[in-house]
N, C-alpha and C positions, 0 to 999 in steps of 0.2 A: 052215298060216299062211294068214291072210286076205289076200286079193289088195288091193293098194293102187292105187286108180285113177290113170289118167294125170294128171288134174287135180292130184291130191293130191301126186303124183310131182314135179310141175313146182313146186309150192308148197314142198315140203320142200327141193328142190335150191336154189331161190331163198334160202331162209332159211339153209341150210348155206353158201352162198358168202358171205353176209354175216357169219356166225359161224364161219368156217373153223377159227380157233384152238381152238374149243371141240371140234370134231370131231378135230382133232389132239389135244387132251387125252384125249379119250375113247378114242382109239387107242393111248394110252400113248407117243406120240412126243415126243422130246426135240428141240425145234425153236427156231430163232432168227428173230425178226421183223425183217424189213429194211424198207426204205421201200416197196416194192410187191410184196414176195413173203415167203414163209415157206421157210425151209431147214432140212433135216435128213437124216440117214441113211435110205435107201430102205427101208421096212418090207416090201416085197413080197419082195425077195432077201435081207432082213435084213442089209444091209451095215453097214460101220463108218465109212464117209467121211460126215462131218457136212454135206459140200456136195454129197452124191450126188444128192438130190432136191430140187426146189423146187415150190412152189405159187405161180402167179402170181395175184395179187390181182385185177389190172384185168381179165384175160381168163378168170379162174376155171378154170384147168386145171392139172394136175400133170404132172411129166415126170421120169423116171429118167434121170439123165445118165451113169450108168455102166454099166448093163446094159440100158437101154430097156424097163424093165418096163411101162411104160404102153402099149406095142405087144403085150404077151403075152396069150394068150388067158385067162389067170387073172384079168385085170382086165376083160375083155369082149371085145376090147380097149376101154377107155375112158379118156379123159383127164379125165372128171368126177370128182366127189368120190366118187360110187357105184363107180367103177371102182378109185379108190384104196382104199376101204373093202373092196371084195371082194378085192383083192389081198393087202392088209395081213391081214385077218382070215382069209383062207385059209391064209396063212402061219402066223399065230399059232396057229390052231386045229388046222392040218393036215387040214382039210375044206375041200372046194371050196364056196365061198359063191355063192349066186346073186344075180342083180340085186334081187329083192324082198327077200332077207336084208339087203342092204345098206342099201337105202331104209329098211327097219324099224329098223336100227341107228342111222342117222343121225336119224331121227324121234325115237326115244327118247333118245338123247344130248343133244338140244336140247330135250326136253320137249314136243314136238309131238304125241306120242301116248301114251296111257296103256296099258300092257301089263297086261291082266288075267290073273294066272296060272291061275285056274280054266279059263278058255276057250284057253289057249295050247298050241301044239304044242311039242315038244322044242325045236324051233329058236328059238321066241319065248322060252323059258326060258333058253337060252343066251345069247341077245342081251341080255336083261334082266340076267343075271349081271354081264356086262362093264359095262353102263351103271350098274348099281347100284354096283359097285367105283368107277367114276369118279366118280360123284355124293358117295360117301361121303368120297372124297378132297378133293374140291372144298369140301365142307361144313367139313372140318377146317382147311383152308386159311384159309376165308373167315370162321372165327370170330373175333369181335372180342376176347373176353377181358373181364376185370374192369378198370373205369377206375382207374387208378393213384392218382388224387386220393382215391377212396374208402378207400384202404388205408394210405396214408402215415402218417397218425395213429397207426396200431396197431403200427407197426414200432419195434423197439428197436435203436438203433445198435449195431453190434459193436464192443465194447470188450474182447474175450476172446481172439479167434483172430487176425484179419488184422492188427491193429495190431502184434502181436508178429512178424509176417511182413514187416514194412516197408511196409504199405500206409497211405497218408498219411490223414489225417482229412479232407481234400478228396475224395480218390477215394471213401472209405466214403460220404461224403455223396451224391456225385454219383450214385452207382450203387446207393444205398438198400441198402448191405451191413449185414445186421441179425443178431441173435442171439436164438436161442430157448431159454429156460431154463424152459419150461412143459411139465412130466411129461405125457406122453400125446400132445402135439402131433407131427405128422409130422416137423418140423424140430427136435425135442428134442435139445439139446447139438450144435446145429450153426450154423455162421455160413452165413447163406443170403441170396440176393438175387433179385429179380425179373428175368425175361426179358420183354422189351417187344415190342410189334409195332413195325413200320417208322415209325409216327407217334411212338412213345415215350409215347404216352398210355394204352395198355391192357396190362395184364399177361396174357401168354398162357401163363405157366409160371413155375416156381420152381426154384431148384437150390441145394442145400446141402451144405457140406463139413464132414465130423465134425471136432470140434475135437481128437479123439484120435489118436495115431499108430497106426500098424498093428502088430498084436500079432505078435511072432516065433513064437508057439506056434500060434495058430489062423489067423492071417491076417486077422482081423476088426479093426474099429476100436472099441475099448471103454477104459473108464477103466482105467488101468495098475494101480491098487490093487485091482481086483476079485479076489475070492478065487478065482474059476475062470472060464474061458472060457466064452462063451455057447453054447448048444446050436446046432449047424449048422442047424436048422431055422428059426432066427431070424436067419441071416446077412444077409437083406435089410434088417434094422433097423441093422446094424452095418457098413454099407458105407461106404467113403471118400466117395463121392458119393451124393447121392439127389436124384431129380426129382420134381416133382409129378405126381400121377396123370394118365395121358392126354397128358402133355407129349410132343410129337414134335420133337426136336431137328432133324431133318432139313428141317423147314419153317420154320426160322428162322435168323438170324444174329446172334449176341450183338453188340450195340453198334452194329447198322445204323441205329438211330434217331438216334444222335449222329454216327456216321460219314458218313452220307449226304450232307449239304451240301458236306463236305470232299472227298469222293470227286468228287461232281459238279464242284467247282471245279478240281481238280487232274487228274482223269482216272485215278487209280490208288487202288487199295485194298491194304492190308496184311492178309494172311490168316494168321491164328494158329489154335492149337488151342483154347485155353480163355480163360475170363473173366480170370484172373490175367495171362495174357499181354497182353490188352487193356489191363488196369490198368497194366501196366508200360510200355506203349507211350504211354499218355496222361500217365504221369509224365514221360515222356520228351519230351513236346511233339508226339508223332505222333498226329494227330487222326482218320486214316483207317483205323484197324484194325478188324477184324471178327473174331469167333471161330467156328470150324466147330462147336464143341461135339462134336468127334470128329476123325477123321481122312480122312473122305470128304465129297465135295460132291454134294448132290442137284440136280436140275433146278431146283427151286423157289429153292434158295439162290443159283444161277447166276443166275437171272432177277432175283434181288433186286440183285445186283451190276450187272448189265446195266441195269436200271432205274434205278440210282443214278448211272449215267454212267461206270462204270469201263470203261477201254480197256485197262489195264495192271493185273497182279495181282503183288504182290510176296510170294511164299509163304515163310513162315518158321515151319516147325512144329518140334516137339521134336527135340533132337539125340540120337535113340536109334533102334533098328532100325525100330520101327514108324513113326515120324516120317519118316525118310528114305525109307522104302519108300512111304509115303503121298504125299510131295512129288513122287517119281518118276511115280506114277500120277496125281496132280493135273496135273502139268505136260503130260502125254500128253493127258488129257482137255479141258484149258483151252486149249490151244494153238490149237484151232479158233475161240475166241471171244474171246480176250485175248491180248495180249502178255505173257509170263509170265517172271519172274525168280524162282529159288529161292536162298534165303539159309539158311545153317546157322549157329545159334549157337555160339559157340566157347568162351565163358567159363563155360558152365554147361548144364545139360540142356535148359533152355528159356528163352525170353525173360524170364518171371517170375523167373528167377534171375540175370538180368544187371542190371548198374548202369545207371542212365540214360545216362550218357556212352557206355558201351559200346554200347548199343543205337542211339544217335545216329550213332556212328562207323561201325557196321556197315550201317546202313540208309540213311544219307544218300547215299553215292555211287549207290546203285541208285535211290533217289527222283530224284535229278537226272536220270538217263537215262530215268526213267519219266514225266518232265514232258511236258505236252501239247506244247510245242515240239519236243521231240525226237521225238514220235511220228510227226511229219510229216517227219521227216528220212530220208535214204536208208537208214538203219540200222533202220528199222521192223521188219522181219522176223527181226532177229539176237536170239535169246534167249540170255542168258548165265547161268551158275552162279558163285556167289561163295562 
């Protein structure tokens, strides 16, 4: 590995201190940004206490509050960014990292140095691999998508599936719920809709629901009068749900573009599983709902909620084994960042099957407790299940 001069080390360290969040991202750390520090679980001893380690932005140093890892030889010992990288990467790779390796990692993570594979040592290649993974992830996150205004005129409003499921014309129009009847298209015989970025101006993905019910014989969703079930090799064509190619649900929250101003105003968000649950909340006059598009939350999704101003999460997933298990896990994970209330639908499997009045009746008492005024009362740290 080519030696990096002391002058360049100082330059890299200064840039790293200015862009410390990018270094944390490159290390794969799930952190929270406070006023003058970053906070996360310590990556050196791989702890699970989300308040166990902090980076002080003003003094540019880190400290492990649970085990004092910043004083351990594995980090130098050093409280600088290079000490943190040495400790974190030594634990992650199970190999002892030296000072120069840490400097090279930071340099590449911030784009301050070009790593030529032809002239690289094995250590250079290993560092480049971690940095490449980080940059690929960031490129996906930063991808803008296609402007919605360029697509709207091409969409045919759904008059086939969701109207028969009780979704109002207003909701269908508001969320651009469409129907595809063009054979050969990816969403053929599906009611589909766009998934937008946080601004609501760009389409970052599509999701479509088959208009056919599940076949009791093959488990696929196809025309009930079909002479025989499709071959299993075509199972991907006849799924209940289908998403556009390369769409990554863990990097988005459905309805965040509409819900964000209401979350910011009230301080709470209603967390549900799917778009249908969001539409049911909207029909009930609840404007703060967002859908996970699944049953787990990624760091990117959590940051979206924090950036939107959420202080409280009202979690209302499906009333089945998977949904109840997921709510328990979400409560454990999110309690470090939000005040959390878990609510279980009673009149159906999920919110989408509930009447608007029942949704309001179920959620309103929790919403009152989740208001900004209540957050600053003595009961701030009390979580409840309903």
